[in-house]
N, C-alpha and C positions, 0 to 999 in steps of 0.2 A: 923779749916777751911779746906775743902777738897782741896787736891793738885792734880796736874796732874803728873803722874809718868810713864815714859817710861822704860820698862824692855826688854832688848834684849835677844833673846834665851829663851823665856818664855813659849814655848809649852809644856815643861815637866821638870822633875828634879828640880834642884836648882832654875831655872828661874821661874817655876810655883810656887814653894814655896814662892819665893820673891813676886810675884804678889799677892798671897793669903794674905801674911802678910800685905801688904800695903792696900789692900781692906778691911781687917778686922778693920782698924782704920779709915775707911771712905774715903780713897783716891780713885781717879779714875785712872785706869791703862790702858795704851796702851800695849797690849800683842803682842810682836814681834815674828814672826816665820820666818824661812828661807824656808823650803820646806814642813814641816809637818803641813799643814793648819788645818786639822781636830783636831790634838792634840792642836793646838793653840786655836781653837774654843772651845774645851773642857775646856781649862783653863779659858776662858772668862765665860763660862756657870757656872763654879764652884765658881766664885768670889762673895763675899758679896756685897750688894749695887748695884748701877747702874752707868751708864755713862762710862763704860769701852768700849774699842775699840780693834779690831784685825787689826794688820798691818803686811803685809808680805814684804819680800825683802831680797836680798843677800848683807850682809854688806861688802863683798869683793869688791863690786861695789860702787865707790864714788857717782855716780848719784843715785843709790838705797838708799844709806845712807841719802842723802839730801831729797829724796822723803819720806822715812820712818819718818823722823823728821817732815816734812811738814804735812803729813797725821796725825801724832800724835797730832800736835798742833791744826789742824783743828778739830779733834775728841774730844780732851780734853779741848781745849780753851787755854791751856798753858802747858808748861813742867816745873815743879818746881823741879823734881828729875829725874835724869838719872841713871839707873843701867846698866852698861856694863857687861853683863853676857855671851853673846854669845861667844862660843869658840869651837875649834876642838882640838882633842888630837889623833894624828896619830902615830902609832908605826913605827919606822924606826931604828932598831938596826944596828949598824955599820957592824957587821959581817954577817947579814942576808939581807941586802939591797944592791941592785946594785946602781951605781952612779945616774942613772936617778930617781930611786925611792927615794933616799935620797934627791935630789934636789926638787922633787915634794912635798914631805912631808914638807920640810922647807918652800917652797913657799906658800903652802896652809895655813900652820899654821900661818905664819907671816901675810898673807893677812887678815885672819879672826881675829886672837887674838890681833895683834898689829895695823895694818893699819885700820881695821874696828873699833876698839875701839878708835883710835886717831881721825878718821874722824867723828864718832858719837859724840865724846866729843866736837870737834870743832863746829859742826853745832848746837848742843844744847847750848853750851856756847855763841855763837853769839846771839841766841834767848834770853837767860837769860839777857845778857848785854843790848840788844836792848830794852827789856821790863822792865829793872830795877829789875829783879828777884834775890833775895838773895837765890839762889838755892843750890842744892847738886848734886854732881856727885860721884857715888860709883862704883869702879871697882872690879870685881871678879878676884883676882890674884890666887896664889897658894903657898902652902908649898914647892912645887917643885922648886920654884925660889931660894930657899935657900939651900935645901938639895940635889938637883940634881934629874934628872929623867932618869935613865939608860933605853935605848931603846926608850925614848921619849925626846931626847935632845932639839928638837925644841920647844916642849911645855914648858919645864923648862925655856929656854931662853926667850920665848915669854912672860911668866908671870913675869919674872924679868923686862922685858921692860915695861910691864903694870904698875908694881909698880913704876918704875922710871918716867913714863909718869904722873902718878897721882901726884907724889911729885912735878914735874915741874909745872904742871897746878895748883896745890894748891898755889904755890907762885905767879904765874902769875895772877890768877883769884881772889885772896883774896881782892885786892882793889875794886873789883866789888861786894863783899859780897858773892861770890860763894865758897863753901867749897868742897874740893875734897879729898877723902880717898879711901883706898883699903882694902879688906878682903882677907886673905890668908888661905883658907881652907886646911885641911888635906884631907885624903881619905873620900869621902862622898858616902853613899849608894844611887845611882841613877840607873834607868833602864839601862843606857848606860854602866855602869861598874860593874853591879851586878856579872858578871862572874869572875871578878877579886878579889872579896872579899873572901879571904882565912883566915885560922887561923893565918898565918904569918902576913897578913895585919892587922887583928884585934889586934894582939899582938904589933903592932907598938905604940899603945897608952896604957898607964898604966891602962886605963879604960877597956881595953880588948874588944873594939868595934870600929867601924868606925862611922863617923858623920852622922847625918840625915839632909836632905835638910832644914827642919824647923829651925835647929840650925844656919845654915848659914844665912837664911832669917832674923832671929831675930837680928843678928849682923848688917846686911845691914840696916834694919829699924832703928836701933839705930844711925848708922853713917849718916843717912839721916834726923835725927831729929834736931830741932833747938838747943837742948842741946848739940849736938855733934860738933857744929861748931868749937870749939877750938881744936878738934882732927884733923882738916884739915891737910893733909900731912902725916898722919899716915898710917901704914900698920898693921891692926889688925889680929893677929894670932888666928885662930879658928880651932885648930887641936887636941884637947884633949891631950895636952902635948906630942904629938908624935914627935915633933921637937921643940927644944928650942934654941934660939940664942940671 
């Protein structure tokens, strides 16, 4: 049966790959974008099947979050799966950032990665509970939550918070039949970070390469499947054995 799936930050990269993965199995996808509307529209045009919708908005804004969810429900009929993928990764090395830059990087990172994810989860969970939907929420975390992110401390901290948020919601929402899990990717080859893929980065994995967006999407699609309900509360490492813990 076709499900309604909301993927945040789906205009390109990992988000686009996730949208493609759900459309391939017949689900209807709400493709969210923040500012790159044409990229989001391109994602929608490339999806298999029909019934997909394009939804824009700034997840830093709580009112925008509520509207994004409402428009997604209106377009899809329901949200059975939420994938919290939208995130920012702002460099702010201690020695090269002044105090104002440091504060701004942390503020923006937390507003998007933590508060945006938390608010989106709240609004969709309310919808699922009201409609009696045994749904799934999947968060995109990061290997950086465990191994540290020099120069990107706010990003690592924010992803640790995302993992913890998912685990707390997994316990709280389980009585309503809602499963919540997270994926912790390693370095993934996307347009945004292509300039950072060096031989040293590839060598972090014994496979000698970085991940592909489709590999992350495959893990997300599994965690959003009925068969994965019993993995609720988990953080699935998808990093090519580049970090083990």
